[in-house]
N, C-alpha and C positions, 0 to 999 in steps of 0.2 A: 504494500500500500504506500503510495507516494503522493506528495504534494510538492510541486516544484516552484522554486523562486528563481526563474531563469531569465526572464525578459528584463533587461536593464531599465527600460523606460517604465515598465509597470512596477518593477521592484522599488523604484524611487517613491512611489506613492502608496506602497502597501500599508505603511504605518498609518497614514492619514485615512485610508479606506477602512482599515480595521478599527481604528479609533472611532471614526464616525459611526460605524455600525454599533459598536459597544456603547458609545456615549448616548445613542438614541434610546437606550434601554433604561427604563425606570421601574420595571416591575419586579425583577429578580430580587428576592429578599436577601440572598447570599450568593457568593460565587459558586460556580459549578465545581464539584469535587473532581478536578482533573489532575491526573498524574503524568509527569513527564515520562513518556514511554519509549520513543525512539527518534533518532535523527537519520535522515536519508542523505546518503552521499552518492551522487552520481559519478560513474566512472566509465571511461571508454573501454577498458580492458579488465574484465573481472579477474582473470588469473593473475595478472600483474598486480592488481589492487590487493588481492588476498596475500600475495607475497609481501607487499609493502607493510600491511598491517601485521602480518606474522612476525616480520623483522622488528616491528615496534613492540612486540611482546603480547600480542592478542591471540587468543585461541579462536579460530574461525569455525563457525557452525555452518554446515551446508544449508542452503536455502531451497529454492524451487523456482518454478516458472508461473508468472501471472498470466491469465488469459489474454491480457491486452498487449503482450509482446515484450515484457521485461522479466528479468531474473535477478535473484539476489543471493547474498551470503552475509553472515552477521557475526561480528564480535558481540558477545552478550555478557551480562553482569549479574552475579548472584544476588546483589542487593537491589536490583531493579533496573530495567532499561536495556537497550541494545543500540548498536549502530547498524544501519542497513546499507550495505554496499549494493548498488543497483546499476544494471546496464541493460541495453536492449538485446534481445535475442532474435527478434524479427521486426525489422523496421517497416514492414508492410502492414503490421497491426497498429491500431490507434496509439496506444501508449508507447510502443516501441518507436514509432515514427516521431512522436512528440519529444520523447527523451533524446532521440538522435539529434534533433534540431537544437535542443537546449544544450547538449554537450558540445556543440560547436563553439560555445563560449568558454568551455573549459570544465574540468572536473571540479567537484566541490560540494559543500552542503547545500541541500535544495529545499528541505522542509522538515517539519517535526510533527510527530503524532503525540497527542495527549490522550491517555486512556481514561474512559469513563465507564460507569457501571451500566448505564442504560442510554443508548442512543435515542430511543423513542422518547424517553422522559426529557432528555436534554433538548431534543428538537422541539418538544412542546414548550418547554420553559423559555428557550431562546426566541422562538416565534412569538410567544405571548408578550415577550419583552420588546418586540419590535425589531429584533435582529434578523437580517436576511440570512437564511441558511439553505443549503441543498442537502437532501438526504432525509432519513438514513438510506444509504446505498450499500448493497451487499458486495462483499469482495471475497476472493479465495485465492489459493495458490496450489499448484500441483507439485508434490514432492516425489522423490525417487521411489519411495515405498508405497505410493498410492496405487491400488489395484483397480479402482473405479474412479469415475469423475468425482472430484472432491466436493464436499458440501460447502455451504457458506461458512466462512471462518471468521469473518468480522463484518461490522457495520460501521460506515463512516459518515460524519457530518462535515461539510465544507462551509466556509463562510462566503456568501455571495448570493447573487440573484437566482432564486430557484427557477425562474422562467428562462434562464440562459439556455441556449442550445448546447452549450458545452456539457458533457456528461461524464467527464473523467477528471481525475486529479492532476493530470499532466497538461490540461488545456490552458491556453493563454489567459482565459477569463479568470482563472484562479491562481495564475502564476505570481500575482502580487501579494498573495496571502500565504505566508509560509507555515501556518498552523492549521491543523485539522483535528477533529475529535474521533476517537476510535473505540468501539466496544467489541471485545473479542468474544467469540462464541466458543465456549469450552466444550470439548468432546471427551467425556470420561473414558470412552473406548480407545482414544488415542491421546493420552496425556503427553504434555511436553517433556522431552528428554531432559535429564539434568544438565545444568549449565557447567561446562568445564572451567576450571580456574584459569585465569590469565597469567602468564609468566611475569607480566609487568605489575601484577597485583591490583589492576583496575577492578573495582567491586561494584560500582554503580554509576549510572548516568546522572550527574547532579545538576547540570545547568546547560542551557543553550545561550550563545552569545549573538545578539542581534544588533547590528549597526543602525542607528537612527539619526535623523537630522534634528528633530525637535523632541527633546527628552521628555518634557512635561506632557506634551500632547500624546506621545507614544505611551507613557506610563498610565495616563488616564484611560487610554483605550482598552486596557486589559482588566478593567474593574470587575468584570463578571466571570473571569476564568481564574482569578487568583487574588491574593491579598498584596497590596502595594506596601513595600517597606519604604517609608518616606525618607529614610536616611540615604543620602547620596554617597556612593563609595568610589574611591580612587582605584583605577586599574592601570597602573603605570606601564605594565608590559604590553598593554594594548593601546597606550596613548589615549586614554579615555577616562571619563567618569561614567558611572552607571547607576541605574535604579533597578531594584529587584522586584519581580513579581513572584511571590511565594505560592507554589502550587501544593496540592495535597501530597505530592512527592516531587522533589526537585524544584527548579525555579527557572524563570526567564530573566536574563540579564540584558537590559536595554542600554546600549553604549552610545554616548555622544563623544565625538573626537575632541581632544584637547591638544594633541600634538599633530600638526599638519603632516608630519612625515611618519606617523605611527600606523600600526595595522588597521585601526578603525577608520582613520582618514583615507588610507589607501583603498580600503574596501568601498567606502562611499564614493570615492572618485572613479574607481574602475567599474563598479557594477550597481551603484546606488544602494539604497537601504536593503537590509536583508540579513538572513542567517549566515554567519561565516565561521562559527567555531563552537566547540563544546568543551565543557568542564567535566572531568571524570574524578570520582573519589577513588582513592587507593588505600589499601590496608598497610602498605609498606612503601614509603616514599623512596627509601634507599634502593629497594628492589626495582621500583619503576625507573629510577635514575640509571641503574646498572643495565636494565633491559634496553632502555632507549639510547644509552651511551652518547655518542657524539652528535646525535640528532637533537639533543636537548640544547636549546639556546637560552634557557632561563638564567637570569642573573640573581634570582631570588632563591635562597636555600629552601624556602617553603613550597616551591612549586617545581614542576618539570614542564617544559613547554616545547612543543613540536610545531614548526612552521608549516604552512600549506605545501611547500615544495616537497616535503617529506611525508605527507599524509593525504595524498590525492586531493589537494585543494582545501583541506580543512585545517584550521587551527585546533590543536589538541592541548588542553591544559590539565595536568594531573596535580591533585592536592589531597591532603588528608581531609577527612570529613570535618 
């Protein structure tokens, strides 16, 4: 399941669009109980991407093929969340075609899924609050051990006009909104396999990093999916200040550039507003530092930092919880 933040012009307005949608809502009594679930990283070459992430100390879990023409594989975390490496396997199918076009701009983070308990209830609450949403829409994936056509394995909600002719998460109409909501369908007959430990000790997906131009407006826009931490924090390694949206699990960090030559400013200049990095919790920072070795560019002893050129276009920051 993917939602792509790939069109530069649309990406520049995603925060304003999302903020306007959320700010129009006055009915929700409390934020939706959403958990940071996964981050999608688009790649040209799946086998090469798996090697890159293996070298960084991640255990790669085989994925499968989506009916729309994309396939995935994932580093996952015992404490919650995963990274979804995704690439086209058939560019003649709708999602494969759209992802192929988006990847012409380069590999990197494209969207993030927030898990919810009930897509139907969330759709009702958001619609009642005046927020435009699409869905719930069913999704599935075919895995190697599937003997029959797979059942529905999740339901998704996208933010956008439900009357839009676009019908999939890779469409340009939703490219400016890098978040979506997902409810998984649990199948007791096919439980998820245990998550293998990562040699770099990464144990949880703890935050996503989103570059924005107007920090106050962006922060206000997320009022119905999390709790705003009003304290502004300094993120010198990203040349930015940030505000945090705290979710039921994990958080969204909205970054405004303060250093014109820093990573946040570079992202905004190159591709506009959008998701450009992730923060991962580790159980042993020394172990992470050893696994990542010379690819760590952090000058802070409390973090390990991998730049995009060494992680398929994504900034990866490792910290203790």
